[in-house]
VOGU-3710 file (C-alpha; in Angstrom, 3 decimals, decimal comma):
1> mrdfaarlsl> 0,000/0,000/0,000  1,570/3,247/-1,107  -0,972/5,750/0,069  -2,007/5,578/3,656  -3,196/7,342/6,738  -0,029/7,244/8,761  0,742/7,683/12,434  3,027/10,669/12,816  5,031/10,458/16,033  6,619/13,735/17,133
11> rsgrfqtlll> 8,360/14,373/20,412  5,021/15,116/21,986  4,385/11,374/21,783  0,990/11,811/20,149  -0,162/9,830/17,149  -1,800/11,789/14,369  -3,104/11,059/10,898  -1,003/12,105/7,923  -2,015/11,490/4,324  0,877/10,924/1,974
21> tiiavsflsa> 1,692/9,341/-1,357  4,971/7,746/-2,399  5,730/8,796/-5,964  9,159/7,292/-6,597  11,697/4,870/-5,203  15,185/6,204/-5,645  18,439/4,301/-5,776  17,931/0,893/-4,287  21,411/0,611/-2,794  21,503/4,136/-1,366
31> paqtlahktt> 22,592/4,015/2,292  21,189/6,511/4,756  24,267/8,700/4,762  23,941/9,397/1,017  20,590/11,139/1,408  22,074/14,474/0,414  23,600/12,917/-2,699  20,482/11,375/-4,168  21,143/12,952/-7,581  24,068/10,573/-8,065
41> vsssqpaqte> 22,680/7,891/-10,373  24,362/4,610/-11,237  25,678/4,179/-14,766  23,164/1,395/-15,419  20,340/3,919/-15,118  21,690/7,262/-16,280  19,983/10,412/-15,119  17,875/12,383/-17,528  18,383/16,101/-17,840  16,237/19,077/-18,749
51> gtdellppsk> 18,563/21,994/-19,347  20,796/21,912/-16,290  18,219/20,089/-14,136  18,594/16,429/-13,262  15,494/14,258/-13,541  14,779/10,949/-11,868  14,526/8,132/-14,456  10,881/7,056/-15,014  11,928/3,483/-14,217  12,096/4,612/-10,583
61> fvlqsamqvn> 8,537/5,978/-10,548  5,992/4,272/-8,321  3,205/6,650/-9,339  3,125/5,860/-13,053  1,004/8,884/-13,966  3,734/11,223/-12,684  5,125/13,205/-15,584  8,444/14,280/-14,109  10,459/14,156/-10,902  12,952/17,012/-10,920
71> ltkrfarlpl> 15,773/16,277/-8,494  17,402/19,668/-8,923  14,335/21,775/-8,173  12,832/19,094/-5,903  9,377/18,842/-7,437  7,125/16,196/-8,948  4,942/17,125/-11,911  1,502/15,509/-11,907  -1,525/15,704/-14,214  -4,034/18,334/-13,075
81> hkgfyngqsv> -7,807/17,826/-13,139  -10,659/20,304/-12,900  -13,636/20,010/-10,602  -16,147/22,305/-8,953  -17,302/23,248/-5,485  -20,399/25,441/-5,110  -19,972/26,516/-8,720  -16,349/27,585/-8,211  -13,503/25,920/-10,075  -11,228/23,686/-8,030
91> wyvltdvsdq> -8,158/21,819/-9,236  -7,168/18,402/-7,975  -4,711/15,575/-8,518  -5,177/11,816/-8,423  -2,587/9,670/-6,719  -4,200/6,489/-5,403  -7,246/4,291/-5,771  -8,525/1,234/-3,924  -9,273/-0,728/-7,121  -6,342/-2,559/-8,721
101> glaqqlglnf> -7,718/-2,480/-12,259  -8,319/1,266/-12,122  -4,878/1,783/-10,610  -3,290/0,054/-13,592  -5,547/1,806/-16,095  -4,979/5,308/-14,721  -1,369/4,962/-13,602  -2,227/5,436/-9,931  -0,945/3,723/-6,813  -3,020/0,707/-5,792
111> apklsnasng> -4,017/1,349/-2,178  -6,561/-1,316/-1,146  -6,910/0,037/2,399  -8,580/3,143/0,993  -11,740/1,066/0,611  -11,923/1,044/4,421  -11,825/4,834/4,740  -15,552/5,176/5,432  -15,659/2,345/7,990  -17,054/3,972/11,112
121> cpgcvqelpi> -16,427/7,386/9,613  -18,803/8,362/6,783  -17,410/11,902/6,902  -13,918/10,680/6,073  -14,918/10,369/2,408  -16,836/12,508/-0,050  -19,348/10,206/-1,715  -19,851/11,681/-5,179  -22,131/10,739/-8,102  -19,280/9,774/-10,411
131> panilsasrv> -18,524/6,663/-12,492  -15,976/4,113/-11,339  -13,397/5,799/-13,563  -13,446/9,349/-12,229  -11,729/10,645/-15,366  -14,725/9,624/-17,468  -17,044/11,856/-15,413  -18,478/14,773/-17,365  -18,174/16,889/-14,218  -16,897/16,334/-10,682
141> dfkgspdfsp> -18,670/18,350/-7,989  -16,971/18,152/-4,611  -18,919/18,455/-1,358  -16,186/20,497/0,294  -12,988/22,381/-0,448  -9,907/23,570/1,461  -9,367/27,176/2,459  -5,864/28,076/1,300  -5,976/31,691/2,491  -4,441/31,323/6,000
151> trvvvpgptg> -0,782/32,203/6,480  1,424/29,294/7,555  3,121/30,083/10,890  5,644/27,922/12,781  7,115/28,974/16,131  9,262/26,385/17,947  8,826/25,777/21,653  11,605/26,213/24,244  12,965/22,749/23,406  11,801/22,605/19,812
161> fplltarpga> 8,802/20,315/20,233  6,007/20,681/21,026  5,729/23,765/18,856  4,742/26,996/20,563  2,638/28,014/17,559  1,485/25,845/14,657  -0,885/27,471/12,182  -1,304/25,516/8,949  -1,467/27,404/5,680  -4,583/25,507/4,606
171> raglfytpyv> -7,643/24,215/6,429  -10,338/21,836/5,298  -13,713/23,435/4,788  -16,990/21,812/5,806  -17,338/18,288/4,353  -13,876/18,390/2,743  -11,675/15,310/2,720  -9,239/14,248/-0,008  -10,878/10,828/-0,155  -13,511/10,573/-2,876
181> qvgrqagtis> -15,783/7,528/-2,931  -17,726/6,500/-6,014  -21,414/6,946/-5,188  -23,998/4,223/-4,855  -25,065/2,644/-8,116  -28,404/0,846/-8,305  -28,487/0,819/-4,511  -25,112/-0,902/-4,249  -22,421/0,717/-2,128  -19,194/1,162/-4,054
191> rivynapiva> -15,889/0,289/-2,425  -13,904/2,399/-4,895  -12,134/5,266/-3,155  -9,688/7,729/-4,715  -7,157/9,984/-3,076  -8,071/13,192/-4,923  -6,689/16,150/-2,959  -7,617/19,654/-4,117  -4,453/21,691/-4,721  -5,884/25,018/-5,949
201> tgdgpfdvvt> -9,149/26,955/-6,058  -10,558/29,571/-8,413  -9,608/30,491/-11,958  -6,387/32,350/-11,252  -4,097/34,065/-11,179  -2,632/31,463/-8,852  -0,448/32,459/-5,929  2,463/30,009/-5,649  4,480/32,279/-3,336  2,227/32,970/-0,349
211> hanthdrvla> -0,291/30,290/-1,437  -3,448/32,318/-0,907  -5,345/30,027/-3,300  -3,005/27,044/-3,699  -1,742/24,173/-1,572  1,484/25,027/0,254  3,387/22,454/-1,826  2,404/23,912/-5,203  5,384/25,447/-7,009  3,712/25,939/-10,398
221> idtvnmtvdl> 0,287/25,306/-11,909  -0,674/25,240/-15,582  -4,408/25,063/-16,314  -3,798/25,068/-20,080  -1,505/22,036/-20,227  -3,145/20,702/-17,039  -0,053/20,088/-14,926  1,001/20,999/-11,403  4,477/20,972/-9,859  4,559/19,902/-6,200
231> lfiqafsagk> 7,445/20,148/-3,748  8,399/16,621/-2,700  9,802/15,160/0,524  12,572/12,579/0,911  12,242/9,614/3,255  13,095/5,941/3,699  10,782/2,943/3,464  11,842/-0,685/3,927  15,472/0,339/3,576  14,911/2,211/0,317
241> eviylsfdss> 15,135/5,907/-0,310  11,744/7,227/-1,431  10,188/10,487/-2,542  6,691/11,321/-1,366  4,055/14,038/-1,374  2,066/15,098/1,683  -1,389/16,578/1,137  -3,436/16,402/4,365  -3,033/15,874/8,099  -5,367/15,627/11,085
251> seeaavlers> -2,804/17,435/13,250  -2,111/21,156/13,071  1,479/20,481/14,109  2,030/17,890/11,391  0,177/19,976/8,809  2,348/23,023/9,369  5,573/20,982/9,291  4,566/18,983/6,208  3,055/21,982/4,382  -0,214/20,080/4,140
261> tftpvlells> -3,902/20,851/4,592  -5,235/20,560/8,141  -8,123/18,102/7,784  -9,247/17,155/11,316  -11,887/14,614/10,276  -9,087/12,260/9,239  -8,365/11,683/12,917  -11,433/9,404/12,852  -10,031/7,045/10,211  -9,924/3,428/11,354
271> fpngafrrdg> -8,063/2,366/13,412  -5,764/4,371/15,724  -2,630/2,288/16,376  -4,048/-0,337/14,011  -1,414/-0,167/11,293  -1,474/-3,913/10,664  -5,234/-4,403/10,610  -6,496/-5,336/7,164  -9,859/-3,734/7,866  -8,190/-0,454/8,811
281> traaifafan> -6,877/2,481/6,821  -3,615/3,279/8,566  0,050/2,397/8,298  2,915/3,605/10,447  5,308/6,456/9,751  7,734/7,996/12,203  9,038/11,546/11,977  12,362/12,588/13,450  13,743/16,017/14,292  17,370/16,895/14,948
291> g> 18,259/18,006/18,444
//
C-alpha cells in the first residue's frame, strides 16, 4: 500500500493522521548517509536532464502517472484535473485508488486500504455521483474544499517540540476530505475510493508564493496544459530511499511541518494504532527532528 493514513510520532508522543503518497523509489542501494547525494545515479540507469536540471529516471517511478520528478528543483509534476465546489472551479490531482484495475488503467498507486476509509467514519470520504473511472465523469462536484488563504506560521517551543505556535497554511472546509468515494449505483455501495486532494481553487491568477489560493506544496500550476508541480519530501521505506508528497493531516502540528492541509476529520479514520489491521486504513510512519 503506497498511500495511507499514517501515524506521525513527534516528540510530543501523540499519534496523528497524515495522508501521503509515495511517488518514486530512488536508488535501491543508497545508504542513509547518502541522502544528500540522491542525484548521483548509477551508470546502469543514467539520469535524464532538462537543461541543467537532473530528472529521476521514469523506471524509478511508483506513481506511473507522474510526468516528471525534478531532483534539482525538488518537485514532482503531476496531471491536473478540474472540478467544482459550489460553482467555483477547483483543481485536484489523483494519486491512489482502492481498485487494482483502475490503478493500472490510470497509472495510480493501488491502495486497497482506501476502501476502508468510510468504515465507522462516513465523513472521512466525499461520496460523489461519479462513475468508477473518475476521469470519465463529465463533471466532478466536490462536497467540500480547502481554504488556502491562511498564512502558515511555525514557532518552535523552548525545546523545539512541542511547537509553541502551529498554524497551517490551509484548512479543510466543511465536508472536505481528499478521499472521494464513487457513489452508490443501483443501490449498491461502491468500495472504490480515490485519493483526490484539491491543490488550488478559483480560476487564477494562482499564488504560488504565499499560497493564498493554492496548496502550500504547489510550485507551479498550468491550467492550459493541465499540470502541477509539487514540492516533494525525501524519506526511507523498507530500507529504500523514497520520494513522497504530503497533502493532508489531522494534526495542526504535522500539517504546518509537512506543508499540508489541516483536515481534522481524518483523525477518525480506522483504526488508531491499528497499522497492521487489514480492515483499517492506517500504516505507520515515524518523523524525526534533529536536536
